[in-house]
N, C-alpha and C positions, 0 to 999 in steps of 0.2 A: 504493499500499500503504500500512497505518496498519505506522510500526514504530515502539520504546522504543529510543532512545537512553539507557542508565546511562553518569554520568561523565561529563553533557550539561557539565559547564562544564571539564573539564583538557582538559589538553593535544591530545588526537583530539577527543573527543567536539566538542571548539569549531568541529572543523575540518572535519566528514564533516556536521555540520547542516547548512549550503551547499549541499551536494552533493548533498543529497537531498531541498533544498526545487530545486534548478533541477529533480531532477529525477521531479518532482511531484505525490512522496509527501508524509504530512503525517507528523507527526514530535512524536512523544510524549514531552518534556524529563525525565529522573527527576535532580532533587536536590537536593540539603537542606539550601538555603535560596532560596525563590524572588529575591530579591533577586538571587539576578547573576544574574541572566539574565533576569528576566522584562519592564526595561525594553531589552534588546538586541533582541529579539520582540516588542515590542508590535503591532507592527504589522504581523507573521506571521497573518495566518489559518491558512493550516497548521498552526502549531507550537503544543501546547501544551505550557503547564511541570506540575508535578505535583511536591509535597513527598514525597520516598519515598527514608528512607535503613535500609539492607539491612541492618544492623547493629538493626533493630529490625521484626522481620514484620507488626507490628497497622501499622503505617506504608505498607507496602505495600497496603492497602486503596485508594490511591490511583490507583493505576495501574489501564487499566483494562482491562476483558476482552477487548475485543474487537481487537487487534495483533495483525496479519497476521506481524512477526518483528523482532527482539530482538538488539538490539548491547550487546552487556557488555563494555563497557570498563575496572573499575572497579577501582583497584590496589591496595594498598596499600610504597609505599617508606622511609618512616621511623622505620617506630612500633619500637619494640623488638623486638629478636630474638625473645624469649622472646611477644609478643605478635603479634606481626602472620603471622604463619604459620595463628593464633586463626578472629583477626580476617578471614583475606582467603576461609578455609573456613567460618563463621560465612556470609560475607556470602554466601559462592557455595552455600550449603543455602538461606535465603532467601532470593531470589530463583529459585530452583531450585523448590523445593518451591511459594509463587504462583505460577508461571511456569506450568504445567504445570495450572493452573486457567484460565486462556485460551486462545484460537484460534487464540494461534501457535505456526506453525510450520516457523521454520528461526532458530535461538540462531547468531550468530556472535560468536565469541572469538575476540581481541588477545591471544594469550601468545611465549614468550619462547621459542625456540631452544630444544631441551634431547637432545641426541647425547650431549656431550661425557661418560665413565663417572666425572665429579667432575665433580659439581654445589651453588652455592653455595644454599642456605638459600629467596634467591627461588627463584632458577630451580626447586625444587623444591616450592613454595609455588605455583607457577605451573600446573608438572606437576599437584598436585594438583586444583588450584583446575577443570583441563582434563577429569580423572577424577568427578569433583561433580558437574557438568553435564552428563553422558551421561544422557540420559534414552530414556523407550520412545514417551511420549507426544508431544516434540518431535523435528526430525533438529537437530545441534548442528556447522560448519560451525568449526572452531579453523585460527585462520593461524595462525602463529610465526615471532616477526619480532628480530633481534639490534638492534645499534647504529643508531638512527634520525637522520639528518641533516635537519634542515631548520631555519630562523627560530626560536627559542625552545626547541627540545630540551633536555634539560637535558645530554647526552651534548653538543652541539655548545657550549652554551656553555660547556664547562667546559674543552673545544678550545678555545675561540676565547680564552677567559680564560688561559689558559698560553703561544700562541701569540703573543699579543697585550703579555703580562706580562715573558715570562724569555727576553732572546736564548741565553743557556748554561742546558739542566736536565740537576740532576741526580736520575735519574731510578727510581723501583721500575724490576725486573726484571719487570712481569707488564705494561710498556711491551711486550715482546718477542710477547705471547699476540695469536694470532689473529682474527681476526673479519669477518666478511660484510658492513659498515655498507649501509641500501639507501637512499634518499629519501624523506621523508614522502611527498612526492605518491604515489610510486608503493605506500605503502602505505594510499592514500586507495584509488587504484586495484586495489586489489585485493580490500579491505574492501566494496567499494561495486558492485566488476563482481558480485563473489561474493551477494552477493542475490538469493534466489528461483530460484539455478541447481538444481535436484536435482540434479546429478549428482553436486551438494558436499557434503550433506548427508551427516550423520553420517562426514567428512573428514578428514583434518588434510595440511595442506600446509605445509612449510616455505619464505618466502616471505624472500630477501637478494638482491641488488646484485650483480653480473657479480666482483667484485672479494674475492678474496682481502686481506688488509690486515692486517699489526701493527699494534697504536694506535699504534706508533711513525712508521711508514708516515703513516697518517693524520698526526701533527700535521708529519708535514712535508711530503706533500703540501700540510695548512690553509697550511704557511707560503708555500706559493708560487700557490697564489690570492693571496692575499694582498702578496703584493713582497716577503716578507720571511726574511731568512737565517737562519735559528736550527743551534743545533747541543744535541745530545738525546744525556747519559752516561751510563746505564746502571747502577744498583750492586744487587748480591742482598744487603744488610744491613739496608734498608729494611723495617720489620716491615705489618702490615697494621693496622697503630692510626700506626706513625708516616707510617708513606702519606696514611692518613687524614684525619691531622691538615696533612701536604702537601698533600692538595689543599684540607680547608677554609680556610689562612690564602691559597693563593693565586689558590682562583677561586670564584667566585661560588655555591657549594653552601653548604646545608647540613652538617654535619658526623657528621647520624645519615644524611643523605642518601650524604657522601662515607664512612662505611665500608660502606654497603650497598654501591655503587657498586664500590670494592676488594674485596670480598670475590665479585663476580661476576667480574672482568677474568683473575682466573686459568684464568677456563671458557675452552676456544676456544669460538666459536658459530660454528660451520661448517655449513650446511645441506642437507638434503640435497634433492636433484633431484629434482621427481614433472615431471609434468603440465601445472601447473599455470598458468606463464609463457603455454602455446602455446592453453587453455584461453580462459582471462579474455581474451592477446591481451596484455599487459604486458609488455613485455621494457625492465627494471628499466634505471633510468641509473647512470654509472659516481657514485663518491664526488667525482672533481673538481670535474664537473658539476651537482652534487647544492647544496656550497660554494655555487658560484658561482647560486644558483637564489638559494638561502639572503641570500646580499647581498643580492640584484637586491630583495629584500623586506625586508628590513635599510632598505637607501639609498632604499625610495619610503615608508620609516615606514609599511607597512604589515602587519607580523608577527598576523599570525589569533588564534595563540595560542602564551605563551610555563610554560615549567612555575613559571618564581617565582611563578607568583598561582595555582596550586596551595598547597594547604594544608599541604605536603609541606616548601613549603619555610620555615617557619615555624619557629618554636624552640618555640613553647605547643604546651602534649601538646589546651588543650582551648580546642575548635570555635569560634572567634567568629563567632559568629550572631548573628538579627537583635537580641535581647536587649540587643544594648549599641549599637543601635541610641538608644536611652532611655537619654540617659547622665545622669548622676545629679547628685542635688540637692544632698546632706543629705551630711554625711563625706568632705566633697573638699577640696582646693584647688583656685582657679582663678583664671585673668588672664585676663581679657576687655575687650577691646578693639573703637574702633571709629572709621571715618573717614573722610569724605565724597566721592569719589569723584569723580575726572576722566571717568569714561567705565566705564559699568556693563560693552560691551559691553566694552573695553580689560580689565578688572579680573579677570571671566569667565575671559579665556581663559591670562590670564598663572596666574590661579589653577588652573585645568585644568594647567598645562601645567608646578606647582609640579614638582621632586624630580626625583630620575634628574641625566640630563647639566645642565639646567636649573638642576640648587642650588634654597633655597633662597629669595633672595637679598639677604639678607644674610645676619651672616655666615658667611661660609661656611666655613673654614679653623676657626673651632668642632664647626659641624654634623660639617664631618672627623675632629676628632678623639672628638666623642665616638660616632661611630659606629665608628671604633680602637678606642674601650675599650670598645662594646659587644664587637664581635667579641674582645676579647681575653681578656676575661671570660665565652667562647661562647655569645655571641650573633649577631645576622644582618649585626648594621655596618648599616655602608651600600653591602652588595654585591650586592642584587634591583635598583637600581637602577626604575625604568618601561620597562612595557611599548612605548607608545607615546609620543612625545613630548609629541603633542600633544591628548591623548582621556586620558579615566578610565571605565575603569565598577568598578559595586560587585562587590567580588572581589578586585579588582587587588590586586598588594604594589606598594609602592611608597617606596621603602629598608626602616628600617625601622616604617612602618608597613600594614594593610593598610586599604586601600577597604571600607569598611561602606555609604558610599552619598553617591554623586555624579547627585544627578541638577539638569539644568545647567540646565532646565526654571522653576525653581526658586529657581533658583542655590545650593543648599546641597551641600556640602562637606564630609564627614565622614568621620573617618580618628582608626583605631585602635590606641595602637604594642603590637607586636614584639618589641622592646628587651629585653632583661636588666633593670627597672624592681622595686620593694618596690611593688606595688601596680599602679594599672592608668589609661592614660592616653587621653587623646583631646585633639583638637588637630578644631578647626570654622572651617568661613569658610563666610559666608551675604552675600549682596548683595540687599540690596532700596531699594528707593527712594531709591536715587542714596548708598546708606549702605553700608558691607562693613565685618563681624561676626567680629570672631577671636575663636575662646573656647579656651583647655587648660584639660582641668580633669583631678587629679588624687585618683585615690581612695591612701592609700597602705594600707601592711598593714603594723600595728603603727609603731613604734616610730623602727624599719629607715629607712620611711617616710616619716615625716617628716623627720626628720632630711634626707633624701635632698633633701626639695623645697625648704628651706631653703639647702641647700649649693650646689643648681643660679638661684636665685632671681635672685641678680646676674648670671647668665648671661642667663634670660633675659626681662628689663628690658633688654636690650641686642639681644637676638633678636629677640624678637617687638612690640617701639614698630619695629625698622628691616624689617621684615618686610610690618608692614603698610599703613609712610608706601610703601613700593612697592606695593603693591600697589593700594594707592590714585591713588596717582599717574602708575596704567597706562598 
């Protein structure tokens, strides 16, 4: 089949594409920027990358008409409360209007379980999107899930941060809310096995794990798997705003995402039973098994996708797109250095492993201080780390940077700063003909930007010299 995957660079999209290819399908990946996926699938003849922004109906003309099915995996988690519902509605309307002009027979939508009488605004929005996608032209199949357990998922990483950082937790009362977590592997099984099944046309099914657990029980089970003893005391006095700040400062989540999650965590996510497990021959695994399997992936350094690589994890309201790859030359402050390298291959490997747990090779304490300051003023700090210890892809998050270009063949890595700054900043590494080039560029915004540059200049001299020396001597 020829299958359109929207949200192809997202957490679910990145994981479902390889499965569809293994099954022999041709996949059309709809992304806002080709650079995020083009390199990854450059050798796959059955993958076609097209640029489409579902907020821009004109761009949808890039989607071919001869498609058999489509996955709708577009979600908005971190936009302002006033904006995200309208954005999700607009995306769904634009998608439906265009897809009805194609040959598509089935659209599969992954939504959230919405059985509680009191729903958060995000779950109401998911429900509205489901109704919007209903059509007389194609068949709609909806799978509704709750908390997803898998390496790199936002809920998994937040629970991991809480359990591994805090021996004793004084936590909000919503930790007693019940939910039915489901493994990412089971989600993918439902999504792929439901493809082309006519008995699922125009149906909606809740999909969930075999256990009903509170968030507190999930934290304690997680601790058991990690061999940690943890104590949790829930208190009724923590407001949603305080809860959001608590998550933001303790875990790797952004404040906006923390606020969204807190608003949703007061809602019970309990699924309604149906015959979907028997129909598709999927028997969801236990929460404990899902956590153990996630850590197998983490220990093998083979996390397929992470929420942190989504622009949801960025503090910036603007989309970091291809236009930022052209680093400005005028009206900028620059720190440019070059060194002769001992080994091009070793230097490249060291560049491609920079950041996260590996650090920035020089002045680690200063980097940590800068990250802490950024987080205190509402930025993202160093909380995101990196998804993989040794490989980088265009679009990845890397501490408080976004990877704009990662081209190992040409020896170039370009990063764009997503920290709080009075301006815009780029950091570039390039290895060519036995020389490593390192370039930091800052485009200031007003007087504050200029004062900022001069205030950090002494530290830059120390850090950037030390960093390039480490890279050259690898």
